[in-house]
C-alpha positions in Angstrom: 0.0 0.0 0.0 1.2 3.5 -0.9 0.7 6.4 1.4 -1.1 8.1 -1.4 -3.5 5.2 -2.3 -6.3 7.1 -0.6 -6.1 9.7 -3.4 -6.6 7.1 -6.1 -9.5 5.6 -4.3 -11.2 9.0 -3.9 -10.6 10.0 -7.5 -11.7 6.7 -8.9 -14.8 6.9 -6.8 -15.6 10.3 -8.2 -15.1 9.0 -11.8 -17.6 6.2 -11.1 -20.2 8.7 -9.8 -19.7 11.3 -12.6 -18.3 13.7 -10.0 -14.7 14.2 -11.1 -13.8 17.9 -11.6 -11.2 19.1 -14.1 -9.8 22.5 -14.9 -10.5 23.6 -18.4 -8.8 26.7 -20.0 -11.3 29.3 -21.1 -10.0 32.3 -23.1 -12.3 35.3 -22.7 -13.6 36.8 -25.9 -16.0 39.7 -26.5 -19.1 39.9 -24.3 -20.2 36.7 -22.4 -18.2 34.4 -24.7 -15.1 32.3 -24.1 -13.0 30.1 -26.4 -12.7 26.6 -24.9 -11.0 23.7 -26.7 -11.0 25.7 -29.9 -14.8 26.4 -29.7 -16.7 29.6 -29.1 -19.1 29.2 -26.2 -21.7 31.6 -24.7 -21.2 31.6 -21.0 -24.3 30.9 -18.8 -22.5 30.0 -15.6 -20.5 33.0 -14.7 -21.0 35.2 -11.6 -20.0 38.3 -13.6 -23.7 39.4 -13.4 -23.2 43.0 -14.6 -20.4 42.3 -17.1 -18.0 44.6 -15.2 -15.0 42.3 -15.4 -14.3 43.7 -18.9 -15.5 47.3 -18.3 -13.0 49.9 -19.5 -13.2 52.0 -16.3 -12.3 49.0 -14.1 -9.2 48.2 -16.3 -8.2 51.9 -16.4 -8.4 52.4 -12.7 -6.7 49.1 -11.9 -3.8 50.3 -14.1 -3.7 53.7 -12.5 -3.5 52.2 -9.0 -0.6 50.0 -10.1 1.2 53.0 -11.4 0.6 54.9 -8.2 0.9 52.2 -5.5 2.9 49.3 -7.1 2.0 45.7 -7.6 1.4 44.6 -4.0 0.2 45.9 -0.6 3.4 44.4 1.0 1.9 43.1 4.3 -1.0 42.7 6.5 -2.8 46.0 6.8 -1.9 46.0 10.5 1.8 45.9 9.8 2.5 48.3 6.9 -0.2 47.5 4.3 -2.9 49.9 5.0 -2.5 51.9 1.8 -4.9 54.9 1.2 -7.1 53.1 -1.2 -8.5 50.8 1.5 -9.9 53.7 3.5 -11.4 55.2 0.4 -13.2 52.1 -0.7 -14.4 51.3 2.8 -15.9 54.8 3.2 -17.6 54.4 -0.2 -19.0 51.0 0.8 -20.4 52.2 4.1 -22.2 55.0 2.4 -23.6 52.7 -0.3 -24.7 50.1 2.2 -26.1 52.6 4.7 -23.9 51.4 7.6 -21.5 53.2 9.9 -18.5 51.3 8.6 -17.1 48.7 6.3 -14.0 46.5 6.2 -12.4 44.9 3.2 -11.4 41.2 3.2 -9.4 39.2 0.7 -12.2 36.8 -0.4 -15.7 35.7 0.5 -14.3 32.4 1.6 -11.8 34.0 3.9 -14.4 36.3 5.3 -17.0 33.6 6.1 -14.5 31.1 7.6 -13.1 33.7 9.9 -16.1 35.9 10.8 -18.0 33.1 12.5 -15.1 32.0 14.8 -14.6 35.7 15.6 -18.2 36.2 16.6 -18.4 33.1 18.8 -16.7 31.2 21.6 -16.9 27.6 22.6 -20.1 28.3 24.6 -22.0 29.9 21.7 -24.7 28.7 19.4 -24.9 29.2 15.6 -28.2 28.7 13.8 -27.3 28.1 10.2 -29.6 27.9 7.2 -29.5 24.3 5.8 -28.5 25.5 2.3 -25.7 27.9 3.3 -22.6 28.1 1.2 -19.7 25.8 2.1 -17.7 28.7 3.4 -20.3 29.4 6.1 -20.4 25.7 6.9 -16.6 25.7 7.3 -16.9 28.8 9.4 -19.3 27.0 11.7 -16.9 24.0 12.0 -14.0 26.3 12.8 -16.0 28.0 15.5 -16.0 24.8 17.6 -19.3 25.6 19.2 -22.8 24.2 19.0 -24.3 24.4 15.5 -27.9 23.7 14.6 -29.2 24.0 11.0 -32.7 25.3 10.4 -34.8 24.3 7.5 -34.0 26.4 4.4 -35.7 29.8 4.6 -38.1 28.4 7.2 -38.6 31.3 9.6 -41.1 29.4 11.7 -38.5 26.7 12.3 -35.8 29.3 13.1 -38.2 31.0 15.6 -38.9 27.6 17.2 -35.1 27.0 17.7 -34.6 30.5 19.1 -37.4 29.9 21.6 -35.9 26.5 22.6 -32.3 27.8 23.0 -32.9 31.2 24.4 -32.4 30.1 28.0 -30.1 27.2 27.4 -27.0 28.8 28.8 -25.3 29.8 25.5 -22.9 32.8 25.7 -24.5 34.2 22.5 -26.5 33.1 19.5 -25.6 33.8 15.9 -27.9 33.4 13.0 -26.1 32.8 9.7 -27.7 32.9 6.3 -27.5 34.2 2.7 -29.7 36.8 1.1 -29.5 35.1 -2.3 -28.6 31.4 -2.3 -26.0 30.7 -4.9 -27.2 27.3 -6.1 -31.0 27.9 -5.9 -31.4 31.6 -6.8 -34.0 32.1 -4.1 -34.0 34.9 -1.5 -34.2 35.0 2.3 -36.8 37.0 4.2 -34.5 39.7 5.5 -37.2 41.7 7.3 -38.3 38.6 9.3 -34.7 37.6 10.0 -34.0 41.1 11.5 -37.2 40.9 13.6 -36.2 37.5 15.0 -32.6 38.5 15.7 -33.9 41.6 17.7 -36.6 39.7 19.5 -34.1 37.0 20.7 -31.0 39.2 21.0 -29.1 37.2 18.4 -26.3 38.4 16.1 -27.4 38.3 12.5 -24.8 37.5 9.8 -26.0 37.7 6.2 -23.9 36.7 3.1 -24.8 39.1 0.3 -22.3 37.7 -2.3 -24.9 37.0 -5.0 -27.0 40.1 -4.2 -24.3 42.8 -4.2 -24.5 44.8 -7.4 -27.7 43.1 -8.6 -30.5 43.7 -6.1 -31.7 46.4 -3.7 -31.4 50.1 -3.6 -28.6 51.2 -5.9 -27.7 47.6 -6.4 -26.4 47.3 -2.9 -28.2 44.1 -1.9 -31.3 43.1 0.0 -30.0 44.2 3.5 -29.6 48.0 2.9 -31.3 49.9 5.6 -32.6 46.8 7.3 -30.4 46.8 10.4 -28.5 43.5 9.8 -25.6 43.3 12.3 -23.0 42.0 9.9 -23.3 41.9 6.1 -20.7 40.1 4.0 -20.5 40.7 0.3 -18.0 40.0 -2.4 -16.3 41.9 -5.3 -15.6 38.9 -7.4 -19.2 38.5 -8.8 -21.3 41.5 -9.9 -18.4 43.9 -9.0 -16.2 42.2 -11.7 -13.0 42.1 -9.6 -12.0 40.1 -6.5 -12.2 40.3 -2.7 -14.9 40.8 -0.1 -16.2 43.2 2.6 -18.3 43.4 5.6 -20.7 46.3 6.3 -21.3 46.9 10.0 -21.1 49.2 12.9 -17.9 51.0 14.0 -17.8 48.8 17.1 -17.9 45.6 15.0 -15.3 46.9 12.6 -12.9 47.7 15.4 -13.5 44.3 16.9 -12.8 42.5 13.7 -9.6 44.4 13.1 -8.4 43.1 16.4 -10.0 39.7 16.7 -10.7 38.3 13.2 -7.8 36.0 12.2 -8.6 36.1 8.5 -8.2 39.8 8.5 -5.3 40.1 11.0 -3.0 37.5 9.4 -3.6 38.2 5.7 -1.7 40.4 3.3 -3.9 43.2 2.0 -5.4 43.1 -1.4 -3.1 44.4 -4.2 -3.6 47.9 -5.7 -4.9 46.7 -9.1 -7.7 44.7 -7.5 -8.7 47.6 -5.3 -8.6 50.0 -8.2 -11.1 47.8 -10.1 -13.3 47.6 -7.0 -13.3 51.3 -6.6 -14.4 51.8 -10.2 -17.1 49.2 -9.8 -18.5 50.9 -6.8 -18.8 54.1 -8.9 -20.6 52.3 -11.7 -23.0 50.0 -9.9 -25.4 52.7 -8.4 -26.0 54.0 -11.9 -26.9 50.6 -13.5 -30.6 50.4 -12.8 -31.3 49.8 -16.5 -28.9 46.9 -16.7 -30.4 45.4 -13.6 -33.9 45.7 -14.9 -32.9 44.0 -18.2 -31.0 41.3 -16.4 -34.1 40.4 -14.2 -36.4 40.6 -17.2 -34.4 38.0 -19.1 -34.2 35.8 -16.0 -38.0 35.9 -15.8 -38.3 35.0 -19.4 -35.8 32.1 -19.0 -37.7 30.7 -16.0 -41.0 30.9 -17.8 -39.6 29.1 -20.9 -38.0 26.3 -18.9 -41.1 25.8 -16.8 -43.2 25.6 -20.0 -40.9 22.8 -21.1 -41.5 21.0 -17.8 -38.3 21.8 -16.0 -38.3 22.7 -12.4 -36.4 25.9 -11.5 -37.2 25.7 -7.8 -38.0 28.9 -6.0 -35.6 31.0 -8.1 -36.5 34.7 -8.2 -33.1 36.2 -9.2 -30.5 36.1 -11.9 -29.6 32.6 -10.8 -31.8 30.0 -12.5 -31.2 26.3 -11.5 -32.5 23.6 -13.8 -33.2 20.6 -11.6 -32.0 17.4 -13.2 -31.6 14.9 -10.4 -28.9 12.4 -11.1 -25.2 13.3 -11.5 -24.9 11.5 -14.8 -27.9 13.2 -16.4 -26.6 16.6 -15.3 -23.2 15.9 -16.9 -24.8 14.6 -20.1 -27.1 17.7 -20.3 -24.1 20.0 -19.8 -22.2 18.3 -22.6 -25.3 18.5 -24.9 -25.5 22.2 -24.3 -21.8 22.7 -24.9 -22.1 20.9 -28.2 -24.6 23.6 -29.2 -22.4 26.5 -28.1 -23.5 26.9 -24.5 -21.3 26.7 -21.5 -23.4 25.7 -18.5 -21.7 23.5 -15.9 -23.3 20.6 -14.1 -23.5 21.2 -10.4 -23.2 17.9 -8.4 -22.8 16.8 -4.7 -21.3 17.8 -2.4 -22.0 21.3 -3.7 -25.8 20.4 -3.7 -27.6 17.7 -1.8 -27.7 14.1 -3.0 -30.2 13.6 -5.9 -30.4 17.3 -6.6 -27.8 17.7 -9.4 -28.6 20.5 -11.7 -27.5 22.9 -14.4 -27.0 26.3 -12.6 -27.7 29.0 -15.2 -26.7 32.5 -14.3 -27.4 35.5 -16.4 -25.3 38.5 -17.2 -26.2 42.0 -18.3 -24.1 41.4 -21.4 -26.4 38.6 -22.6 -28.5 39.6 -25.6 -32.0 38.3 -26.6 -30.2 36.2 -29.3 -28.0 34.6 -26.6 -31.1 33.7 -24.6 -32.9 32.4 -27.7 -30.0 30.1 -28.4 -30.0 28.8 -24.8 -33.8 28.1 -24.8 -33.5 26.4 -28.2 -30.7 24.2 -26.9 -33.0 23.0 -24.1 -35.8 22.5 -26.6 -33.5 20.3 -28.7 -32.7 18.2 -25.6 -36.4 17.7 -25.0 -36.8 16.5 -28.7 -33.9 14.0 -28.7 
């Protein structure tokens, strides 16, 4: 037996279950198009919801930040890396989110796996939505405290758990959820979550990764003005760049600067990234027309798929899951779409629950009616096989 045999066993098992993942090189072209394996494909699985990753202003400001500040931030912001652009972006974010303060993190993953351990101790309780992103799940595990999952978006179940646990001796209770769920495209009831968190004196953490830029006032998500304690959002999706942030009170910001390991021990984001983020935050509040067109196309896509008999779950956003069921069928459908010029990846366990493999379609403001026609026609062709 080799010390690495466990790797072969794992990978062979994934092949047998149609769950093996491979990296494929995609060369970006114009609009929502890539070249992959010598073929032009319309991308319907990107998180670049507003198409800002290719926007001239983001590229221009990224370049100007490199020329002014250099290629890297050189250290943790607490050592010597707190360059002026961090303060500027955080002030802009706080204003847009309607909070006292904001703090930039290096990624949504880094934020979620370090926020929850910072907010809890071993005697705390985390109530986590059953369909939370893996980064929140990992954050729960790293917290090393009691974790109870509540049924997805079930506020009655959450309230029941809060009532049961209120006097159970926990040092504090944290509710963790997303505003838009990345694999289902449905949305949480933020108003109800805020009401419950206040009624039971619980800390409310909401992940706005897939809502930032796309939903809410000025595109700043579903939590704006709602009184959520800690809002996490990302810059790598609708903002077209990379990184993450929290929007919160001044007290929470100061606490995280001192007590959040993911922030304390990480080198700050580089100037080029922050330049692009700064530009995106200037553009997004002005993009109501693009958001309206994006959601109109999502509505049309959902209606067309449902007319064909496909389930799209409770999707109400730019993310439209096409529920397939088995891993093998999802992989076959993805390959069928690709043969017709559509890139739409199969999503399989452990990313989604067993038996709920799917094609996760995500729309972009750069998609045209012709792009959408081709996608719908491809699904129609699958039905007629």
